[in-house]
C-alpha positions as CSV (number, residue, x, y, z in Angstrom):
1,M,69.7,82.0,97.2
2,S,72.2,79.2,96.5
3,V,75.5,79.8,94.7
4,E,77.3,76.9,93.1
5,V,81.0,76.3,93.7
6,R,82.6,74.7,90.6
7,V,86.0,73.3,89.5
8,P,88.0,76.2,88.0
9,A,90.1,75.9,84.8
10,L,93.0,73.5,85.6
11,G,95.4,74.4,82.9
12,E,96.3,73.3,79.4
13,S,95.7,69.6,78.8
14,V,94.5,69.0,82.4
15,T,90.9,67.7,82.5
16,E,90.4,66.3,86.0
17,A,91.6,66.7,89.6
18,T,91.2,65.0,92.9
19,V,89.5,66.8,95.9
20,A,92.4,66.8,98.3
21,T,91.1,68.8,101.3
22,W,88.0,70.7,102.4
23,F,88.9,73.6,104.6
24,K,85.2,74.1,105.5
25,K,82.4,71.8,106.4
26,P,78.6,72.2,105.8
27,G,77.3,74.9,108.1
28,D,80.5,76.9,108.3
29,A,80.4,80.6,107.4
30,V,82.6,81.7,104.5
31,E,83.7,85.0,103.1
32,A,84.0,85.9,99.5
33,D,87.4,84.7,98.1
34,E,88.0,82.6,101.3
35,M,89.6,79.3,100.4
36,L,87.1,76.4,100.5
37,C,89.0,73.4,99.3
38,E,92.2,72.2,97.6
39,L,92.2,70.2,94.4
40,E,95.2,68.2,93.2
41,T,96.0,67.5,89.6
42,D,98.9,65.5,88.1
43,K,101.1,68.6,88.2
44,V,99.9,71.3,90.6
45,T,97.7,72.0,93.5
46,V,94.7,74.3,92.9
47,E,92.9,76.2,95.7
48,V,89.2,77.0,95.1
49,P,88.0,80.3,96.6
50,S,84.4,81.0,97.7
51,P,82.5,82.9,94.9
52,A,80.4,84.7,97.5
53,A,79.9,85.3,101.3
54,G,77.5,83.1,103.1
55,K,77.3,79.6,104.6
56,L,78.5,76.3,103.1
57,D,75.3,74.5,102.5
58,E,76.3,71.2,100.9
59,I,79.5,69.4,99.8
60,V,78.8,67.6,96.5
61,A,82.3,66.2,95.9
62,A,83.9,64.7,99.0
63,E,87.6,64.4,99.7
64,G,89.3,61.8,97.5
65,E,86.8,62.1,94.7
66,T,87.9,62.8,91.1
67,V,86.2,65.7,89.4
68,G,86.3,67.2,85.9
69,V,86.6,70.9,84.9
70,D,83.5,72.9,85.8
71,A,82.1,70.0,87.9
72,L,79.9,71.0,90.9
73,L,81.9,70.9,94.1
74,A,79.5,72.5,96.6
75,N,76.6,74.9,97.2
76,I,76.8,78.1,99.2
77,A,73.8,79.8,100.8
78,E,74.4,83.5,100.3
79,A,74.5,85.9,103.2
80,G,71.0,86.9,104.1
81,H,69.6,83.6,102.8
82,A,71.7,81.3,105.1
83,G,69.3,81.1,108.0
84,S,70.1,82.1,111.6
85,S,73.6,82.0,113.0
86,T,72.7,79.3,115.4
87,D,72.4,76.9,112.5
88,I,76.2,77.2,111.9
89,K,78.3,74.6,113.7
90,P,81.6,75.7,115.0
91,R,84.8,74.2,113.5
92,E,85.7,72.7,116.9
93,G,82.6,70.6,116.8
94,K,84.0,67.7,114.8
95,S,84.0,65.4,117.8
96,A,82.0,62.2,117.8
97,N,79.5,63.7,120.2
98,P,78.1,67.1,119.1
99,E,75.5,67.3,121.9
100,P,77.2,69.4,124.6
101,A,76.1,73.0,124.8
102,E,79.5,74.6,124.9
103,P,80.0,74.5,121.1
104,D,76.7,76.3,120.7
105,A,78.0,79.1,122.9
106,G,81.2,79.2,120.9
107,T,79.2,79.4,117.7
108,E,77.3,82.4,119.0
109,G,80.5,84.1,119.9
110,K,81.9,83.5,116.5
111,S,78.8,84.8,114.8
112,G,78.9,88.0,116.8
113,A,82.6,88.6,116.0
114,D,82.4,88.0,112.3
115,G,79.4,90.3,111.9
116,S,77.0,87.6,110.8
117,G,74.8,88.1,113.8
118,D,72.5,91.0,114.4
119,G,74.9,92.8,116.6
120,G,78.1,92.5,114.6
121,G,79.1,96.2,114.2
122,G,82.7,95.9,115.4
123,G,84.4,94.8,112.2
124,E,85.3,91.4,110.8
125,E,88.6,89.5,111.1
126,I,89.8,88.2,107.7
127,E,93.0,86.6,106.4
128,I,95.5,88.2,104.1
129,T,96.9,85.5,101.8
130,V,99.6,85.1,99.3
131,P,98.3,85.9,95.8
132,A,98.9,83.7,92.7
133,L,102.6,83.8,92.0
134,G,102.7,82.6,88.4
135,E,103.2,79.4,86.5
136,S,105.6,76.9,88.2
137,V,106.2,79.3,91.2
138,T,105.0,77.8,94.4
139,E,106.6,79.9,97.1
140,A,108.0,83.3,97.9
141,T,109.9,85.1,100.6
142,V,108.4,87.9,102.6
143,S,110.7,90.8,101.7
144,T,109.2,93.8,103.4
145,W,106.2,94.7,105.6
146,F,105.0,98.2,105.0
147,K,102.6,98.0,107.9
148,K,102.9,96.7,111.5
149,P,100.2,95.3,113.8
150,G,97.9,98.1,114.9
151,D,98.4,100.2,111.7
152,S,95.3,101.2,109.8
153,F,95.1,101.2,106.0
154,E,92.7,101.7,103.1
155,A,91.5,99.1,100.6
156,D,94.1,98.2,98.0
157,E,96.9,100.0,100.0
158,M,100.1,97.9,99.8
159,L,100.8,95.9,102.9
160,C,103.9,93.9,102.1
161,E,106.2,92.8,99.3
162,L,107.0,89.2,98.4
163,E,110.1,88.1,96.5
164,T,110.0,85.0,94.3
165,D,112.7,83.4,92.2
166,K,112.2,86.0,89.4
167,V,109.9,88.9,90.4
168,S,108.7,90.9,93.3
169,V,105.0,90.8,94.1
170,E,103.1,93.5,96.1
171,V,100.2,92.4,98.3
172,P,97.4,94.9,98.6
173,A,94.9,95.2,101.4
174,P,91.6,93.3,100.4
175,A,89.6,95.9,102.4
176,A,90.0,98.9,104.7
177,G,90.8,98.1,108.3
178,T,93.6,97.5,110.8
179,L,96.4,95.0,110.7
180,S,95.8,92.6,113.7
181,K,98.6,90.1,113.5
182,L,101.5,89.0,111.3
183,L,101.6,85.3,110.6
184,A,104.7,85.5,108.3
185,E,107.5,87.8,109.4
186,E,110.1,89.3,107.1
187,G,112.4,86.6,105.7
188,A,109.8,83.8,106.1
189,T,109.1,81.6,103.2
190,V,105.4,81.3,102.3
191,E,103.5,79.2,99.7
192,A,101.0,80.4,97.1
193,G,97.7,80.8,99.0
194,G,99.4,80.7,102.4
195,K,98.5,83.0,105.2
196,L,100.4,86.3,105.7
197,A,98.5,88.2,108.3
198,L,95.2,88.8,110.0
199,M,93.3,92.1,109.6
200,T,90.1,93.5,111.1
201,T,87.8,95.4,108.7
202,G,86.1,98.7,109.5
203,K,87.1,101.8,111.5
204,A,86.2,100.1,114.8
205,A,88.7,97.3,114.1
206,A,91.1,98.1,116.8
207,S,88.7,97.4,119.6
208,A,87.0,94.4,118.0
209,K,89.4,91.9,119.5
210,A,89.3,93.3,123.0
211,E,85.6,93.1,123.2
212,G,85.4,89.4,122.1
213,T,84.3,86.7,124.6
214,P,86.7,83.8,125.5
215,A,84.6,81.6,123.3
216,T,85.0,84.0,120.4
217,T,88.8,84.2,120.9
218,T,89.0,80.4,120.9
219,S,87.1,79.9,117.8
220,Q,89.0,82.6,115.9
221,T,92.6,81.7,116.9
222,P,94.6,81.7,113.7
223,E,96.7,78.8,115.0
224,G,93.5,76.9,115.4
225,D,92.6,77.5,111.8
226,R,96.0,76.4,110.6
227,G,96.0,73.4,113.0
228,G,92.5,72.3,112.0
229,Y,93.5,72.3,108.3
230,G,90.1,71.2,107.3
231,D,89.2,70.1,110.9
232,R,91.9,67.5,111.1
233,G,93.8,68.5,114.3
234,T,93.3,70.2,117.6
235,P,93.0,74.0,117.4
236,D,95.4,74.4,120.3
237,T,98.2,72.3,118.6
238,P,99.1,73.6,115.2
239,P,101.0,71.1,113.0
240,T,104.7,71.6,112.4
241,T,107.2,70.1,110.1
242,E,108.8,68.3,113.1
243,S,105.5,66.6,114.2
244,R,103.2,65.5,111.4
245,G,100.7,63.7,113.6
246,D,97.8,66.1,112.7
247,I,98.6,66.4,109.0
248,E,96.6,64.3,106.6
249,D,98.4,63.6,103.4
250,A,96.8,64.0,100.0
251,P,94.5,61.1,99.1
252,S,96.3,60.4,95.8
253,A,99.6,60.5,97.6
254,K,98.4,57.9,100.3
255,K,97.1,55.7,97.5
256,M,100.3,55.8,95.6
257,M,102.4,55.2,98.7
258,A,100.3,52.1,99.5
259,E,100.6,50.8,95.9
260,K,104.4,51.2,95.9
261,N,104.9,50.0,99.5
262,L,106.6,53.3,100.3
263,S,106.7,54.7,103.8
264,A,105.7,58.3,104.5
265,D,109.0,58.7,106.4
266,A,110.8,58.2,103.0
267,V,108.9,61.1,101.4
268,T,109.5,64.8,101.9
269,G,106.2,66.7,102.0
270,T,106.1,70.0,100.2
271,G,102.5,70.8,101.0
272,K,101.3,73.1,103.8
273,G,102.6,71.9,107.2
274,G,104.7,69.2,105.5
275,R,101.7,67.6,103.8
276,I,102.7,64.9,101.3
277,M,101.4,65.6,97.8
278,K,101.3,63.2,94.8
279,E,104.3,64.9,93.2
280,D,106.3,64.3,96.4
281,V,105.8,60.6,96.1
282,L,106.7,60.6,92.5
283,N,109.9,62.5,93.3
284,A,110.8,59.9,96.0
285,L,110.2,57.1,93.6
286,N,112.1,58.6,90.7
287,K,115.1,59.7,92.8
288,P,116.1,56.9,95.2
289,Q,119.7,58.0,94.9
290,Q,118.8,61.0,97.1
291,A,119.6,58.8,100.1
292,E,123.2,59.5,99.2
293,A,123.2,63.2,99.6
294,P,125.9,65.1,97.7
295,K,128.7,66.4,99.7
296,P,128.1,70.0,100.8
297,Q,130.3,72.7,99.4
298,A,133.4,73.2,101.4
299,A,133.0,76.0,103.9
300,R,134.9,79.2,103.2
301,A,138.2,79.5,105.0
302,P,137.9,81.9,108.0
303,S,139.3,85.3,107.5
304,T,142.0,86.7,109.6
305,P,140.8,88.8,112.6
306,A,142.1,91.9,110.9
307,D,140.1,91.3,107.7
308,A,137.0,89.9,109.4
309,D,136.2,93.3,111.0
310,R,136.2,94.8,107.6
311,E,133.9,92.3,105.9
312,E,130.1,92.2,105.6
313,R,128.1,89.1,105.1
314,V,124.8,89.6,103.3
315,K,122.3,86.8,102.5
316,M,121.7,86.2,98.8
317,T,118.2,87.2,97.6
318,R,116.1,84.5,96.1
319,L,116.5,86.1,92.7
320,R,120.3,86.0,92.9
321,Q,120.2,82.4,94.1
322,T,118.0,81.5,91.2
323,I,120.3,83.3,88.7
324,A,123.3,81.5,90.2
325,R,121.6,78.1,90.1
326,R,120.3,78.4,86.5
327,L,123.5,79.7,85.1
328,K,125.4,76.8,86.6
329,E,122.8,74.4,85.3
330,A,123.2,75.8,81.8
331,Q,127.0,75.2,82.0
332,N,126.5,71.7,83.3
333,N,123.7,70.5,81.1
334,A,124.4,72.1,77.7
335,A,127.3,71.5,75.3
336,M,127.9,75.2,75.2
337,L,130.1,76.7,72.6
338,T,130.6,80.3,71.4
339,T,131.4,81.6,67.9
340,Y,132.4,85.2,67.2
341,N,132.1,87.8,64.4
342,E,132.2,91.5,64.0
343,V,129.8,93.9,62.3
344,D,130.3,97.4,60.8
345,M,127.6,99.5,62.4
346,G,128.0,102.4,60.0
347,G,125.0,101.5,57.9
348,I,122.6,101.3,60.9
349,M,124.0,104.5,62.5
350,D,123.6,106.5,59.3
351,L,120.0,105.2,58.9
352,R,119.2,105.9,62.5
353,N,120.6,109.4,62.4
354,E,118.6,110.2,59.2
355,Y,115.2,109.0,60.5
356,K,115.3,109.1,64.3
357,D,113.5,112.5,64.5
358,L,110.8,111.5,62.1
359,F,110.5,108.1,63.8
360,L,110.1,109.7,67.2
361,K,107.5,112.2,65.9
362,K,105.4,109.5,64.3
363,H,105.6,106.6,66.7
364,G,106.3,108.4,70.0
365,V,109.4,106.2,70.8
366,K,113.1,106.6,70.1
367,L,114.7,104.5,67.4
368,G,117.4,102.5,69.0
369,F,119.8,99.7,67.9
370,M,117.9,96.9,69.6
371,S,115.0,96.8,67.1
372,F,117.5,96.3,64.3
373,F,119.1,93.4,66.1
374,V,115.8,91.8,66.9
375,K,114.7,92.0,63.3
376,A,118.1,90.7,62.1
377,C,117.9,87.7,64.5
378,C,114.3,86.9,63.4
379,H,115.5,86.9,59.8
380,A,118.5,84.6,60.6
381,L,116.4,82.2,62.8
382,N,114.0,81.7,59.9
383,E,117.0,80.4,57.9
384,V,118.6,78.4,60.8
385,P,115.7,77.1,62.9
386,D,117.9,74.9,65.0
387,V,119.0,78.0,67.0
388,N,115.4,78.7,67.8
389,A,114.6,75.1,68.9
390,E,115.1,73.3,72.2
391,I,115.8,69.8,73.5
392,D,113.0,68.0,75.4
393,G,114.3,64.6,76.5
394,T,114.9,62.7,73.3
395,D,112.9,65.1,71.1
396,V,113.8,68.4,69.4
397,V,111.0,71.0,69.7
398,Y,111.1,73.4,66.7
399,K,109.3,76.7,67.2
400,N,107.5,78.3,64.3
401,Y,107.6,81.6,66.1
402,V,110.1,83.9,67.7
403,N,109.6,85.0,71.3
404,M,112.6,87.2,71.8
405,G,114.1,87.5,75.3
406,I,115.8,90.8,76.0
407,A,118.3,90.6,78.9
408,V,117.8,93.6,81.3
409,G,120.0,94.5,84.2
410,T,118.1,95.6,87.3
411,P,119.3,96.6,90.8
412,N,118.4,93.1,92.0
413,G,120.0,91.2,89.2
414,L,119.5,90.1,85.6
415,V,116.0,89.4,84.2
416,V,114.9,88.4,80.7
417,P,111.5,89.8,79.7
418,V,110.1,88.5,76.4
419,V,108.9,90.3,73.3
420,R,106.3,87.8,72.0
421,D,105.9,87.0,68.3
422,A,108.7,89.4,67.5
423,H,108.9,88.1,63.9
424,E,105.4,89.6,63.2
425,K,106.2,93.1,64.7
426,G,107.6,96.2,63.2
427,F,110.4,98.4,64.4
428,A,108.2,100.8,66.3
429,Q,106.2,98.1,68.2
430,I,109.4,96.3,69.1
431,E,111.0,99.5,70.5
432,K,107.9,100.3,72.5
433,E,107.7,96.9,74.1
434,I,111.4,96.9,74.9
435,A,111.1,100.3,76.6
436,E,108.1,99.2,78.6
437,L,109.6,95.9,79.7
438,G,112.9,97.6,80.6
439,A,111.1,100.2,82.8
440,K,109.1,97.4,84.5
441,G,112.2,95.5,85.1
442,R,114.1,98.4,86.7
443,D,111.0,99.1,88.9
444,G,110.6,95.5,89.9
445,K,107.1,95.3,88.3
446,L,107.8,92.4,85.9
447,S,105.3,89.6,86.1
448,M,105.9,85.9,85.5
449,A,104.0,86.2,82.3
450,D,106.4,88.9,81.1
451,M,109.4,86.4,81.4
452,Q,108.0,83.1,80.2
453,G,108.1,81.5,76.8
454,G,111.3,82.9,75.3
455,S,112.8,81.0,72.4
456,F,116.0,83.1,71.8
457,T,117.8,85.8,73.8
458,I,119.8,88.9,73.1
459,S,122.1,90.3,75.7
460,N,123.7,93.7,75.4
461,G,126.8,94.1,77.5
462,G,127.9,97.0,75.4
463,V,125.8,99.4,77.4
464,Y,128.2,98.7,80.3
465,G,131.3,99.1,78.1
466,S,132.0,95.4,77.4
467,L,134.1,94.9,74.3
468,M,134.0,91.1,74.2
469,S,132.3,88.3,76.2
470,S,130.8,84.8,75.9
471,P,127.2,84.9,77.0
472,I,125.7,81.9,78.9
473,L,122.6,80.2,77.6
474,N,119.2,80.8,79.1
475,P,117.8,77.3,79.5
476,P,116.0,75.6,77.8
477,Q,116.9,77.9,74.8
478,S,119.6,76.8,72.4
479,G,121.1,80.2,71.5
480,I,121.9,83.6,72.9
481,L,123.4,86.6,71.0
482,G,125.8,88.9,72.8
483,M,126.1,92.5,71.7
484,H,129.0,94.7,72.7
485,K,130.5,98.2,72.7
486,I,130.7,100.1,69.4
487,Q,134.3,101.1,68.9
488,E,136.0,102.8,66.0
489,R,138.8,100.5,64.7
490,P,141.0,100.6,61.5
491,M,139.4,98.4,58.8
492,V,140.3,97.8,55.2
493,V,137.5,99.0,52.9
494,K,138.1,98.8,49.2
495,G,141.8,98.7,49.7
496,Q,141.9,101.7,52.0
497,I,142.4,101.7,55.7
498,V,139.6,103.7,57.3
499,A,138.2,104.0,60.8
500,R,134.8,102.2,61.1
501,P,132.4,101.9,64.0
502,M,132.7,98.1,64.7
503,M,131.0,95.8,67.2
504,Y,132.0,92.3,68.2
505,L,129.1,89.8,68.1
506,A,129.1,86.5,70.1
507,L,126.7,83.6,69.6
508,S,126.7,81.0,72.4
509,Y,124.8,77.9,71.3
510,D,124.0,74.4,72.5
511,H,126.2,72.1,70.4
512,R,123.9,69.2,71.1
513,I,121.3,70.6,68.7
514,V,123.1,73.3,66.7
515,D,126.1,72.3,64.5
516,G,129.0,74.6,63.9
517,K,127.9,75.3,60.3
518,G,124.4,76.4,61.5
519,A,125.8,78.6,64.2
520,V,128.3,80.4,61.9
521,T,125.6,80.7,59.2
522,F,123.2,82.3,61.7
523,L,125.8,84.9,62.8
524,V,126.9,85.7,59.3
525,R,123.2,86.4,58.4
526,V,122.8,88.7,61.4
527,K,126.0,90.5,60.3
528,E,124.8,90.9,56.7
529,A,121.4,92.2,57.8
530,L,122.9,94.8,60.2
531,E,125.6,96.0,57.7
532,D,122.9,96.4,55.0
533,P,119.5,96.9,56.6
534,R,117.9,96.9,53.1
535,R,118.2,93.1,53.1
536,L,115.6,93.0,55.9
537,L,113.0,94.7,53.6
538,M,113.7,92.4,50.7
539,D,114.0,89.2,52.9
540,L,117.5,88.4,51.7
């Protein structure tokens, strides 16, 4: 029975792609979810997995062709309907003369090792690859391996942990078996879809490699697979970033370089093995000034011998590097300004003390202060939409919704999960989502989707005792509200000096889009709603 391989969804507003690379050729055996080909769109590269195990029967769209969404790419003959194993040509057989008998022997060895032949009872060697990392995330660092070569494990047992710019991703075992070889050690940087390790399925996995013939070993060498890269290179010589002789650049990239009379030496390839993609050519064309590299940051002055023995140098995590880079970009790109006010928290504290037990009993979540601030900010953003907008080139994008970012401190650094459509949610739903996102953040379980799309951010430094601070914008947002410690201070109320629970509020905003009047108005509306929560009910 034949199974169709079609173009997957390519993303919003993307209707077509170019077939960049076929990793398999007609006759090759494939496993379910094994990568068959790579498609290239205007923005991203998409890998197409096999929908079923079997044999690649026919390629309908060759490399370089443009295909639309859901277009037919190839046909797969499912396992059991794919004919005998002798019909499958080995990957090494891409020479001009396929007549010698040695490739046939290699094919038979490969068939026996992967279990497609009649005697394949020793387990099958499969690749463990990097899962999807989220929108705009193309690479990760191998943080920790929980297993070492030779260790056995069950299906879905965690094998390793990857660290991206924002979140940690655990990689589960695709099947029960034994870890054969690590292809990416701890600390290595890997791309989405890249190879992490090799494993052998089944309980007899440990002995499967030892029993393989030399021909089998040759045909299954992982370096050969990587060097072939769609049968474009010798299996014994895997490509490296230093030598790109065996790497074929993306068809659209080669076409654009030819049209622009641009040498491949002037383009830095970001694809696998240094492969040049279309976006690499665009970057090279748009940034010719990169030839003049910026001066590196001055090296730190060496410590004295007495101090050096008491110092410890630790490499920054990818998350910390990203936090540092983005905060500095915010300072450099935005005309950032902060305005301050103070709010009497007595009204909210009285309301909370009166209803917190009933609230917990009915909704199963504690009534905190954060839901009041979220609702107050939604109320103020409706009146001052500039604070909820962002700059895109020469345009201003006004958002008719509020996706509220809540800054959460974690052991690895600051993250900002998002409560979506906060303007449409009640106090209980907001409190529940904040509690869930906070727990996921502290456990390192936040996904990219949890942290994307925020339009405004609230940061609460008061939980750490901060009395006053100036928060930094979370690009591309135009506003962030800083909460602080509640402290009793002497205030004049109706001509009398009384002690009131006061909190300083700080609004940092992008002065390019938000005027001073708008920023002050926003903060005053937040203050009014917090000091008299009844205004929220009456939309005042």
